[in-house]
MARBA-3410 file (N, C-alpha, C, O; in Angstrom, 1 decimal):
116
73.7,-5.7,-22.4,72.7,-5.0,-22.1,72.7,-4.2,-21.0,73.1,-4.5,-19.9 ~ 72.3,-3.5,-21.2,72.0,-2.0,-19.8,71.1,-2.6,-19.0,70.2,-3.4,-19.1 ~ 71.6,-2.1,-18.0,70.5,-2.7,-16.5,69.1,-2.2,-17.0,68.2,-3.0,-17.1 ~ 69.0,-1.0,-17.3,67.7,-0.6,-17.7,66.8,-1.2,-18.5,65.6,-1.0,-18.6 ~ 67.5,-2.1,-19.3,66.8,-2.7,-20.6,66.5,-4.0,-19.8,65.3,-4.3,-19.8
67.4,-4.7,-19.2,67.2,-5.7,-18.8,65.8,-5.7,-17.7,64.9,-6.6,-17.7 ~ 65.8,-4.7,-16.9,64.4,-4.6,-16.0,63.1,-4.6,-16.6,62.1,-5.0,-16.2 ~ 63.4,-3.8,-18.0,62.2,-3.7,-18.4,61.8,-4.9,-19.4,60.6,-5.0,-19.8 ~ 62.8,-5.7,-19.8,62.6,-7.0,-20.2,61.9,-7.9,-19.0,60.9,-8.7,-19.3 ~ 62.3,-7.8,-18.1,61.6,-8.8,-16.9,60.5,-8.3,-16.6,59.7,-9.1,-16.2
60.2,-7.0,-16.8,58.5,-6.6,-16.6,57.9,-7.3,-17.7,56.9,-8.0,-17.5 ~ 58.5,-7.1,-19.0,57.4,-7.5,-19.9,57.1,-8.8,-19.7,56.0,-9.3,-19.7 ~ 58.3,-9.6,-19.6,58.1,-11.0,-19.6,57.0,-11.5,-18.6,56.3,-12.5,-18.9 ~ 57.0,-10.6,-17.2,56.3,-10.9,-16.1,54.9,-10.6,-16.4,54.0,-11.3,-16.0 ~ 54.7,-9.4,-17.2,53.5,-8.9,-17.7,52.7,-9.8,-18.6,51.6,-10.2,-18.3
53.6,-10.1,-19.7,53.1,-11.0,-20.6,53.0,-12.3,-20.9,52.3,-12.9,-21.7 ~ 53.8,-12.6,-19.9,54.1,-14.2,-19.7,54.6,-14.9,-20.7,54.4,-16.1,-21.0 ~ 55.6,-13.7,-21.8,56.0,-14.0,-23.2,57.5,-15.1,-22.7,58.1,-15.8,-23.6 ~ 57.8,-15.1,-21.8,59.2,-15.6,-21.5,59.3,-16.9,-21.0,60.4,-17.6,-21.0 ~ 57.9,-17.5,-20.6,57.8,-18.6,-19.8,58.3,-20.0,-20.8,57.8,-20.1,-21.9
59.0,-20.9,-20.4,59.3,-21.9,-21.1,58.0,-22.4,-21.4,57.0,-22.3,-20.7 ~ 58.2,-23.3,-23.0,56.8,-24.2,-23.7,56.7,-25.2,-23.0,57.6,-25.9,-22.7 ~ 55.4,-25.4,-22.6,55.3,-27.0,-21.8,55.6,-27.8,-22.8,55.8,-27.5,-24.0 ~ 55.7,-29.0,-22.1,55.7,-30.5,-22.8,54.4,-30.7,-23.7,54.4,-31.0,-24.9 ~ 53.4,-30.5,-22.8,52.2,-31.0,-23.8,52.1,-32.6,-23.0,52.9,-33.0,-22.1
51.1,-33.2,-23.4,51.0,-34.5,-22.8,52.1,-35.5,-23.0,52.5,-35.8,-24.1 ~ 52.5,-36.0,-22.1,53.8,-37.0,-21.9,53.2,-38.5,-22.0,52.3,-38.9,-21.3 ~ 53.8,-39.3,-23.0,53.3,-40.7,-23.1,54.0,-41.3,-22.3,55.1,-40.9,-22.0 ~ 53.4,-42.5,-21.6,54.2,-43.1,-20.9,53.6,-44.9,-21.3,52.7,-45.0,-22.2 ~ 54.3,-45.9,-20.6,54.1,-47.0,-21.0,52.7,-47.5,-20.6,52.1,-48.5,-21.0
52.2,-46.6,-19.4,51.0,-47.1,-18.9,49.9,-46.2,-19.1,48.7,-46.5,-18.8 ~ 50.4,-44.8,-19.9,49.0,-44.0,-19.9,49.6,-42.8,-20.1,50.7,-42.9,-20.7 ~ 49.2,-41.3,-19.7,49.4,-40.4,-20.2,49.4,-39.3,-19.1,48.4,-39.1,-18.3 ~ 50.6,-38.5,-19.2,50.6,-37.2,-18.1,50.3,-36.2,-18.7,51.1,-35.9,-19.7 ~ 49.1,-35.4,-18.5,48.8,-34.0,-18.8,49.1,-33.2,-17.9,49.1,-33.6,-16.8
49.5,-31.9,-18.3,50.0,-30.9,-17.6,49.3,-29.6,-18.2,49.0,-29.6,-19.4 ~ 49.0,-28.4,-17.0,48.5,-27.3,-17.6,49.1,-26.2,-16.4,49.3,-26.5,-15.2 ~ 49.4,-24.7,-17.3,49.6,-23.9,-16.7,48.8,-23.1,-16.2,48.4,-22.3,-16.9 ~ 48.1,-23.1,-14.8,47.4,-21.9,-14.3,47.6,-21.7,-12.8,47.0,-22.3,-12.0 ~ 48.8,-20.6,-12.5,49.3,-20.7,-11.5,48.1,-19.7,-10.3,48.1,-19.5,-9.1
47.4,-19.3,-11.2,46.2,-18.4,-10.3,44.7,-19.3,-10.1,43.7,-18.8,-9.7 ~ 44.9,-20.5,-10.5,43.5,-21.1,-10.4,43.6,-22.2,-9.0,44.6,-22.7,-8.6 ~ 42.5,-22.3,-8.6,42.0,-22.6,-7.5,41.9,-24.3,-7.5,42.2,-25.2,-6.7 ~ 41.4,-24.5,-8.7,41.4,-25.9,-9.2,41.2,-26.5,-10.7,40.4,-26.1,-11.4 ~ 42.1,-27.4,-11.1,41.9,-27.5,-12.8,41.6,-28.9,-12.6,42.2,-29.6,-11.9
40.4,-29.3,-13.4,40.1,-30.6,-14.2,40.7,-30.7,-15.5,41.5,-29.8,-16.1 ~ 40.2,-32.1,-16.1,40.2,-32.3,-17.5,39.0,-33.3,-17.6,38.7,-34.3,-16.9 ~ 38.4,-32.7,-18.7,37.4,-33.4,-19.1,37.3,-33.8,-20.4,37.6,-32.8,-21.1 ~ 36.9,-34.8,-21.0,37.1,-35.4,-22.3,36.5,-36.5,-22.7,36.1,-37.2,-21.8 ~ 36.3,-36.9,-23.9,35.7,-38.1,-24.4,36.3,-39.7,-23.6,35.8,-40.8,-23.8
37.4,-39.5,-22.8,37.9,-40.7,-22.1,37.2,-40.8,-20.6,37.6,-41.6,-19.8 ~ 36.1,-39.7,-20.3,35.7,-39.9,-18.7,34.1,-39.2,-19.2,33.4,-38.5,-18.4 ~ 33.8,-39.3,-20.0,32.2,-38.8,-20.7,32.4,-37.2,-20.3,31.4,-36.8,-19.7 ~ 33.2,-36.3,-20.4,33.4,-34.9,-20.3,32.6,-34.5,-18.7,31.9,-33.6,-18.5 ~ 33.0,-35.3,-18.1,32.8,-35.1,-16.5,33.8,-34.4,-15.9,35.0,-34.8,-16.1
33.5,-33.3,-15.2,34.2,-32.2,-15.0,34.8,-32.4,-13.3,35.7,-31.8,-12.9 ~ 34.2,-33.2,-12.7,34.4,-33.8,-11.0,35.2,-35.3,-11.0,35.6,-35.9,-10.0 ~ 35.4,-35.8,-12.5,36.0,-37.1,-12.4,37.8,-37.0,-12.1,38.4,-37.4,-11.1 ~ 38.2,-36.5,-13.2,39.6,-36.4,-13.2,40.2,-34.9,-13.0,40.5,-34.1,-13.9 ~ 40.5,-34.5,-11.3,41.1,-33.6,-11.2,42.6,-33.3,-11.1,43.2,-34.3,-10.6
43.2,-32.5,-11.4,44.9,-32.2,-11.7,45.2,-32.1,-10.4,44.4,-31.8,-9.5 ~ 46.6,-32.4,-10.0,47.1,-32.1,-8.5,47.9,-31.0,-8.8,48.5,-31.0,-9.9 ~ 48.0,-29.9,-7.9,48.7,-28.6,-8.1,48.1,-27.4,-7.3,47.3,-27.4,-6.4 ~ 48.9,-26.2,-7.8,49.9,-25.9,-8.5,51.1,-26.2,-8.0,51.2,-26.2,-6.8 ~ 52.3,-26.6,-8.7,53.4,-26.7,-8.2,54.0,-25.3,-8.1,53.3,-24.4,-8.5
55.3,-24.9,-7.7,56.0,-23.6,-7.5,56.0,-23.2,-8.7,56.4,-22.0,-8.7 ~ 55.8,-23.5,-10.1,56.2,-23.0,-11.2,54.7,-22.8,-11.9,54.5,-22.3,-13.1 ~ 53.6,-23.3,-11.1,52.2,-22.7,-11.5,51.6,-23.9,-12.5,50.6,-23.7,-13.2 ~ 52.4,-25.1,-12.4,51.7,-26.3,-13.1,51.0,-27.4,-12.5,51.5,-28.1,-11.6 ~ 49.8,-27.5,-13.1,48.9,-28.6,-12.6,49.3,-30.2,-13.1,50.0,-30.3,-14.1
49.0,-30.9,-12.7,49.7,-32.2,-13.6,48.2,-33.5,-13.1,47.5,-33.2,-12.1 ~ 48.2,-34.4,-13.8,47.6,-35.4,-14.0,48.2,-36.8,-14.8,48.8,-36.7,-15.8 ~ 48.1,-38.1,-14.2,48.5,-39.3,-15.0,46.9,-40.1,-15.1,46.2,-40.4,-14.1 ~ 46.7,-40.4,-16.6,45.6,-41.0,-16.9,45.8,-42.3,-17.5,46.3,-42.3,-18.6 ~ 45.5,-43.3,-17.0,45.8,-44.7,-17.8,44.8,-45.2,-19.0,43.9,-46.0,-19.0
45.4,-44.4,-20.0,44.5,-44.3,-21.4,44.9,-45.2,-22.3,46.0,-45.2,-22.8 ~ 44.0,-46.0,-22.6,44.4,-47.2,-23.9,44.3,-46.5,-25.1,43.9,-45.4,-25.3 ~ 44.9,-47.3,-26.0,45.1,-46.4,-27.4,43.7,-46.0,-27.9,42.7,-46.7,-27.5 ~ 43.8,-44.9,-28.8,42.6,-44.6,-29.3,43.0,-42.8,-29.4,44.1,-42.2,-29.0 ~ 42.0,-42.1,-30.0,41.8,-40.7,-30.3,40.8,-40.3,-29.3,39.7,-40.9,-29.2
41.3,-39.2,-28.6,40.5,-38.5,-27.4,40.6,-36.8,-27.9,41.5,-36.2,-28.5 ~ 39.7,-36.4,-27.5,39.2,-34.8,-27.3,39.0,-34.7,-25.9,38.4,-35.5,-25.1 ~ 39.7,-33.5,-25.8,39.4,-33.2,-24.2,40.0,-31.5,-23.9,40.6,-30.8,-24.7 ~ 39.6,-31.2,-22.7,39.7,-29.7,-22.3,39.9,-29.8,-20.8,39.6,-30.7,-20.0 ~ 40.7,-28.6,-20.7,41.0,-28.3,-19.0,40.0,-27.7,-18.6,39.4,-26.9,-19.3
39.6,-28.0,-17.4,38.2,-26.7,-16.9,38.6,-26.2,-15.6,38.6,-26.8,-14.5 ~ 39.0,-24.8,-15.6,39.7,-24.1,-14.8,38.9,-23.4,-13.6,38.2,-22.5,-14.0 ~ 38.9,-23.7,-12.5,38.2,-23.2,-11.4,36.6,-23.8,-11.7,35.6,-23.0,-11.6 ~ 36.3,-24.7,-12.0,34.9,-25.3,-12.4,34.1,-24.7,-13.4,32.9,-25.0,-13.7 ~ 34.7,-23.7,-13.9,33.7,-22.9,-15.3,34.5,-22.6,-16.5,33.8,-22.4,-17.5
35.8,-22.5,-16.7,36.4,-21.9,-17.7,37.0,-23.3,-18.4,37.9,-24.0,-18.0 ~ 36.4,-23.5,-19.5,37.1,-24.4,-20.5,38.1,-24.1,-21.3,37.9,-23.3,-22.3 ~ 39.2,-24.5,-21.3,40.2,-24.3,-21.7,41.1,-25.4,-22.9,41.3,-26.5,-22.4 ~ 41.3,-25.3,-23.9,42.0,-25.9,-24.7,43.7,-26.3,-24.1,44.2,-25.6,-23.3 ~ 44.3,-27.1,-24.5,45.4,-27.4,-24.4,46.6,-26.9,-25.2,47.1,-27.7,-26.1
47.2,-25.7,-25.1,48.0,-25.2,-25.8,48.8,-25.8,-26.3,49.2,-25.3,-27.4 ~ 49.6,-27.2,-25.9,50.6,-27.7,-26.6,50.0,-28.9,-27.8,50.8,-29.3,-28.6 ~ 48.9,-29.2,-27.7,48.2,-30.2,-29.0,47.0,-29.4,-29.8,46.4,-28.4,-29.6 ~ 47.0,-30.4,-30.9,46.5,-29.7,-31.9,44.7,-29.5,-31.6,44.0,-30.1,-30.8 ~ 44.4,-28.9,-32.0,42.9,-28.5,-31.8,41.8,-28.8,-32.9,42.0,-28.4,-34.1
40.4,-29.6,-32.6,39.5,-29.9,-33.9,38.5,-29.2,-33.6,38.5,-28.6,-32.5 ~ 37.6,-29.0,-34.4,36.2,-28.2,-33.9,35.3,-29.2,-33.3,35.2,-30.4,-33.6 ~ 34.7,-28.5,-32.2,33.8,-29.3,-31.2,32.3,-29.8,-32.2,31.8,-30.9,-32.1 ~ 31.9,-28.8,-32.9,30.8,-28.8,-33.6,30.0,-27.8,-33.1,28.8,-27.7,-33.7 ~ 30.5,-26.9,-31.9,29.2,-26.0,-31.4,30.1,-24.7,-31.4,29.9,-23.8,-30.6
31.3,-24.6,-32.3,31.7,-23.1,-32.7,33.1,-23.0,-31.5,33.7,-21.9,-31.3 ~ 33.5,-24.0,-31.0,34.8,-24.2,-30.2,35.7,-24.8,-30.3,35.3,-25.4,-31.4 ~ 36.8,-25.2,-30.1,37.8,-26.1,-30.3,38.0,-26.8,-29.2,38.0,-26.1,-28.1 ~ 38.3,-28.2,-29.0,38.6,-29.3,-28.5,40.2,-29.6,-28.3,40.4,-28.4,-28.5 ~ 41.0,-29.9,-28.1,42.1,-30.4,-28.1,42.1,-32.1,-28.4,41.2,-32.9,-28.1
43.2,-32.3,-29.1,43.2,-33.7,-29.8,44.4,-34.5,-29.5,45.5,-34.1,-29.9 ~ 44.2,-35.6,-28.9,45.3,-36.5,-28.6,45.2,-38.0,-29.3,44.1,-38.5,-29.4 ~ 46.0,-38.4,-29.7,46.2,-39.7,-30.5,47.1,-40.7,-29.7,48.3,-40.6,-29.9 ~ 46.6,-41.7,-28.8,47.4,-42.4,-28.0,47.8,-43.8,-28.8,46.8,-44.4,-29.2 ~ 48.9,-44.4,-29.1,49.3,-45.1,-29.9,49.3,-46.5,-28.9,49.1,-46.6,-27.7
49.7,-47.8,-30.0,49.6,-48.9,-29.2,50.9,-49.3,-28.8,51.1,-50.2,-28.1
END
């Protein structure tokens, strides 16, 4: 690849975030779930869902790390959960790494099944 093409490719990746590695999505552990959300410019990220009565104040993610990733561990029992990430206390965002379901109000919630 010629040097100019490399520079152009890097600029496009930076501008479009097209070259970011795919996030792992929720990670099940023996004691719960680790949720991750990529938001390098955010000042706060929370997770709200059926497991916490959609309370945006209850479960705040820590971060961002140097890659822009926010994380939280939640000790969730087996079950089906719907949730969204809340960025800067106002922007409700689905998890891009999980299936989505209709929320009944014209938007989509992320959905997660936690097994036994």
